[in-house]
TIKOLMAR-32601 format. One record per residue: residue number from 1; z, y, x of N, C-alpha, C, CB in turn; residue in three letters. Coordinates in steps of 0.001 Angstrom, whole numbers, plus 500000, padded with zeros to 6 digits. Glycine has a CB too. Layout:
+-----+--------+--------+--------+--------+--------+--------+--------+--------+--------+--------+--------+--------+------+
:  nr :    n_w :    n_v :    n_u :   ca_w :   ca_v :   ca_u :    c_w :    c_v :    c_u :   cb_w :   cb_v :   cb_u : rest :
+-----+--------+--------+--------+--------+--------+--------+--------+--------+--------+--------+--------+--------+------+
: NUM :      Z :      Y :      X :      Z :      Y :      X :      Z :      Y :      X :      Z :      Y :      X :  ALA :
...
+-----+--------+--------+--------+--------+--------+--------+--------+--------+--------+--------+--------+--------+------+
! end
This chain:
+-----+--------+--------+--------+--------+--------+--------+--------+--------+--------+--------+--------+--------+------+
:  nr :    n_w :    n_v :    n_u :   ca_w :   ca_v :   ca_u :    c_w :    c_v :    c_u :   cb_w :   cb_v :   cb_u : rest :
+-----+--------+--------+--------+--------+--------+--------+--------+--------+--------+--------+--------+--------+------+
:   1 : 727353 : 960797 : 659975 : 727338 : 961544 : 661223 : 727349 : 960542 : 662376 : 728554 : 962530 : 661314 :  MET :
:   2 : 726453 : 960734 : 663314 : 726426 : 959839 : 664468 : 727256 : 960429 : 665616 : 724965 : 959588 : 664926 :  ASN :
:   3 : 727352 : 959680 : 666688 : 728196 : 960075 : 667819 : 727734 : 961385 : 668454 : 728208 : 958973 : 668869 :  LEU :
:   4 : 726445 : 961572 : 668602 : 725919 : 962798 : 669218 : 726285 : 964012 : 668368 : 724379 : 962709 : 669393 :  VAL :
:   5 : 726098 : 963891 : 667067 : 726437 : 964997 : 666164 : 727926 : 965310 : 666204 : 726014 : 964664 : 664732 :  GLU :
:   6 : 728734 : 964274 : 666249 : 730183 : 964466 : 666319 : 730575 : 965211 : 667591 : 730905 : 963114 : 666255 :  LEU :
:   7 : 729995 : 964821 : 668713 : 730312 : 965480 : 669983 : 729890 : 966946 : 669965 : 729627 : 964753 : 671148 :  LYS :
:   8 : 728756 : 967226 : 669379 : 728308 : 968617 : 669274 : 729282 : 969442 : 668437 : 726898 : 968683 : 668660 :  GLU :
:   9 : 729730 : 968861 : 667353 : 730682 : 969554 : 666486 : 732006 : 969775 : 667214 : 730913 : 968755 : 665188 :  LYS :
:  10 : 732448 : 968789 : 667952 : 733693 : 968910 : 668728 : 733587 : 970050 : 669734 : 734013 : 967585 : 669458 :  ILE :
:  11 : 732460 : 970125 : 670440 : 732268 : 971172 : 671451 : 732288 : 972579 : 670851 : 730955 : 970951 : 672181 :  ARG :
:  12 : 731882 : 972680 : 669594 : 731833 : 973994 : 668937 : 733207 : 974518 : 668534 : 730954 : 973919 : 667715 :  LYS :
:  13 : 734131 : 973610 : 668193 : 735398 : 974076 : 667612 : 736617 : 973888 : 668508 : 735639 : 973369 : 666327 :  VAL :
:  14 : 736477 : 973164 : 669611 : 737619 : 972934 : 670494 : 737360 : 973544 : 671869 : 737910 : 971426 : 670624 :  PHE :
:  15 : 738441 : 973752 : 672581 : 738309 : 974224 : 673960 : 737633 : 973129 : 674777 : 739704 : 974604 : 674571 :  THR :
:  16 : 737064 : 973480 : 675937 : 736406 : 972449 : 676749 : 737328 : 971280 : 677103 : 735875 : 973068 : 678022 :  PRO :
:  17 : 738586 : 971581 : 677407 : 739528 : 970511 : 677764 : 739796 : 969601 : 676561 : 740858 : 971111 : 678286 :  GLU :
:  18 : 740007 : 970197 : 675409 : 740251 : 969418 : 674196 : 739005 : 968608 : 673821 : 740662 : 970348 : 673028 :  GLN :
:  19 : 737860 : 969246 : 673933 : 736602 : 968582 : 673597 : 736378 : 967359 : 674479 : 735428 : 969556 : 673738 :  ALA :
:  20 : 736707 : 967494 : 675755 : 736532 : 966370 : 676681 : 737369 : 965166 : 676245 : 736916 : 966789 : 678114 :  GLU :
:  21 : 738629 : 965425 : 675911 : 739513 : 964340 : 675486 : 739024 : 963727 : 674178 : 740955 : 964851 : 675327 :  VAL :
:  22 : 738653 : 964572 : 673240 : 738176 : 964067 : 671953 : 736867 : 963292 : 672090 : 737992 : 965220 : 670978 :  LEU :
:  23 : 736005 : 963730 : 672981 : 734757 : 963005 : 673207 : 735019 : 961641 : 673836 : 733819 : 963823 : 674098 :  GLU :
:  24 : 735958 : 961571 : 674748 : 736326 : 960277 : 675340 : 736870 : 959350 : 674260 : 737374 : 960462 : 676472 :  GLU :
:  25 : 737697 : 959898 : 673390 : 738260 : 959114 : 672290 : 737139 : 958645 : 671353 : 739313 : 959948 : 671506 :  TYR :
:  26 : 736203 : 959520 : 671063 : 735076 : 959147 : 670209 : 734262 : 958023 : 670846 : 734180 : 960366 : 669941 :  ALA :
:  27 : 734086 : 958074 : 672167 : 733368 : 957002 : 672874 : 734092 : 955670 : 672743 : 733200 : 957357 : 674356 :  ASN :
:  28 : 735408 : 955694 : 672876 : 736200 : 954467 : 672748 : 736054 : 953901 : 671336 : 737695 : 954738 : 673074 :  VAL :
:  29 : 736193 : 954758 : 670342 : 736060 : 954300 : 668957 : 734669 : 953748 : 668682 : 736365 : 955440 : 667989 :  LEU :
:  30 : 733678 : 954378 : 669251 : 732298 : 953930 : 669037 : 732064 : 952536 : 669619 : 731316 : 954927 : 669663 :  ASN :
:  31 : 732793 : 952197 : 670678 : 732624 : 950895 : 671308 : 733356 : 949767 : 670588 : 733092 : 950964 : 672722 :  ASP :
:  32 : 734262 : 950110 : 669686 : 735005 : 949090 : 668961 : 734116 : 948408 : 667926 : 736236 : 949703 : 668286 :  LEU :
:  33 : 734467 : 947174 : 667608 : 733737 : 946457 : 666570 : 734029 : 947123 : 665234 : 734125 : 944944 : 666541 :  VAL :
:  34 : 732988 : 947438 : 664533 : 733152 : 948084 : 663247 : 733372 : 947036 : 662152 : 731929 : 948956 : 662925 :  LYS :
:  35 : 734062 : 947412 : 661101 : 734370 : 946487 : 660006 : 733089 : 945895 : 659424 : 735174 : 947204 : 658901 :  VAL :
:  36 : 732086 : 946721 : 659231 : 730839 : 946219 : 658651 : 730176 : 945185 : 659568 : 729870 : 947384 : 658383 :  SER :
:  37 : 730240 : 945416 : 660886 : 729686 : 944449 : 661830 : 730451 : 943133 : 661761 : 729720 : 945009 : 663261 :  ASP :
:  38 : 731771 : 943227 : 661682 : 732603 : 942028 : 661627 : 732336 : 941249 : 660344 : 734091 : 942399 : 661724 :  PHE :
:  39 : 732236 : 941957 : 659221 : 731967 : 941288 : 657950 : 730598 : 940618 : 657954 : 732056 : 942284 : 656797 :  ASN :
:  40 : 729619 : 941274 : 658562 : 728295 : 940679 : 658673 : 728350 : 939408 : 659519 : 727301 : 941684 : 659278 :  GLU :
:  41 : 729102 : 939456 : 660601 : 729251 : 938288 : 661463 : 729939 : 937142 : 660723 : 730042 : 938653 : 662721 :  LEU :
:  42 : 730960 : 937455 : 659943 : 731640 : 936417 : 659156 : 730665 : 935743 : 658189 : 732829 : 937022 : 658374 :  LYS :
:  43 : 729808 : 936533 : 657556 : 728827 : 935975 : 656619 : 727834 : 935074 : 657343 : 728078 : 937102 : 655887 :  GLN :
:  44 : 727404 : 935490 : 658516 : 726467 : 934677 : 659298 : 727112 : 933355 : 659697 : 725997 : 935442 : 660554 :  ILE :
:  45 : 728366 : 933397 : 660129 : 729070 : 932173 : 660516 : 729204 : 931244 : 659316 : 730462 : 932502 : 661100 :  VAL :
:  46 : 729508 : 931813 : 658158 : 729627 : 931011 : 656929 : 728296 : 930327 : 656611 : 730073 : 931901 : 655733 :  LYS :
:  47 : 727203 : 931075 : 656720 : 725882 : 930511 : 656454 : 725532 : 929413 : 657458 : 724821 : 931611 : 656490 :  GLU :
:  48 : 725890 : 929638 : 658720 : 725631 : 928608 : 659738 : 726438 : 927342 : 659472 : 725958 : 929146 : 661136 :  LEU :
:  49 : 727674 : 927508 : 659033 : 728514 : 926345 : 658716 : 727911 : 925549 : 657555 : 729958 : 926794 : 658365 :  ALA :
:  50 : 727423 : 926243 : 656543 : 726785 : 925570 : 655413 : 725522 : 924833 : 655861 : 726444 : 926585 : 654307 :  GLU :
:  51 : 724736 : 925485 : 656705 : 723520 : 924852 : 657217 : 723862 : 923617 : 658046 : 722706 : 925851 : 658062 :  ALA :
:  52 : 724936 : 923698 : 658814 : 725361 : 922552 : 659622 : 725777 : 921381 : 658735 : 726521 : 922949 : 660550 :  GLN :
:  53 : 726491 : 921677 : 657664 : 726895 : 920619 : 656723 : 725674 : 919957 : 656108 : 727800 : 921189 : 655613 :  LYS :
:  54 : 724709 : 920765 : 655720 : 723490 : 920234 : 655111 : 722727 : 919379 : 656117 : 722595 : 921381 : 654592 :  GLN :
:  55 : 722642 : 919837 : 657353 : 721952 : 919076 : 658389 : 722653 : 917747 : 658631 : 721877 : 919881 : 659691 :  THR :
:  56 : 723975 : 917769 : 658681 : 724731 : 916534 : 658889 : 724477 : 915547 : 657748 : 726239 : 916836 : 659006 :  ALA :
:  57 : 724429 : 916046 : 656525 : 724169 : 915186 : 655377 : 722760 : 914595 : 655448 : 724352 : 915970 : 654070 :  GLN :
:  58 : 721797 : 915410 : 655830 : 720420 : 914929 : 655945 : 720295 : 913876 : 657040 : 719470 : 916097 : 656229 :  GLU :
:  59 : 720990 : 914056 : 658147 : 720965 : 913055 : 659227 : 721575 : 911748 : 658743 : 721726 : 913570 : 660477 :  ILE :
:  60 : 722654 : 911856 : 657992 : 723300 : 910661 : 657438 : 722330 : 909926 : 656503 : 724605 : 911046 : 656677 :  LYS :
:  61 : 721636 : 910672 : 655667 : 720678 : 910062 : 654747 : 719522 : 909419 : 655500 : 720146 : 911103 : 653767 :  GLU :
:  62 : 719053 : 910082 : 656547 : 717975 : 909507 : 657357 : 718426 : 908224 : 658050 : 717492 : 910521 : 658399 :  LEU :
:  63 : 719646 : 908210 : 658539 : 720181 : 907013 : 659201 : 720277 : 905862 : 658206 : 721570 : 907303 : 659823 :  ALA :
:  64 : 720709 : 906157 : 656997 : 720797 : 905114 : 655965 : 719410 : 904595 : 655612 : 721498 : 905655 : 654700 :  GLU :
:  65 : 718444 : 905489 : 655476 : 717081 : 905075 : 655156 : 716498 : 904229 : 656282 : 716193 : 906300 : 654897 :  ALA :
:  66 : 716813 : 904568 : 657520 : 716315 : 903797 : 658660 : 716916 : 902393 : 658650 : 716645 : 904515 : 659989 :  GLN :
:  67 : 718208 : 902303 : 658323 : 718853 : 900977 : 658253 : 718177 : 900103 : 657207 : 720357 : 901117 : 657928 :  LYS :
:  68 : 717842 : 900702 : 656080 : 717209 : 899933 : 655002 : 715814 : 899454 : 655386 : 717132 : 900773 : 653733 :  GLN :
:  69 : 715096 : 900270 : 656138 : 713746 : 899857 : 656529 : 713774 : 898808 : 657636 : 712937 : 901066 : 656984 :  THR :
:  70 : 714858 : 898742 : 658382 : 714977 : 897767 : 659471 : 715320 : 896375 : 658946 : 716041 : 898221 : 660471 :  GLU :
:  71 : 715854 : 896297 : 657757 : 716256 : 894994 : 657223 : 715203 : 894361 : 656397 : 717484 : 895116 : 656419 :  HIS :
+-----+--------+--------+--------+--------+--------+--------+--------+--------+--------+--------+--------+--------+------+
! end
């Protein structure tokens, strides 16, 4: 159920005053970071950290190869 559907359902079963409060609450909840979004972000950060480690290792190897060719 999406936010629009939820608001429609709220309007059908609650008084206008109650519906208004519940809709405001639904808006606040909708703006919060969802667990799935947070978990996805954690996975992306983990992948970026791994890529950074690999890049650092490759730079180190390139620097070593450059030193060998200079001598």
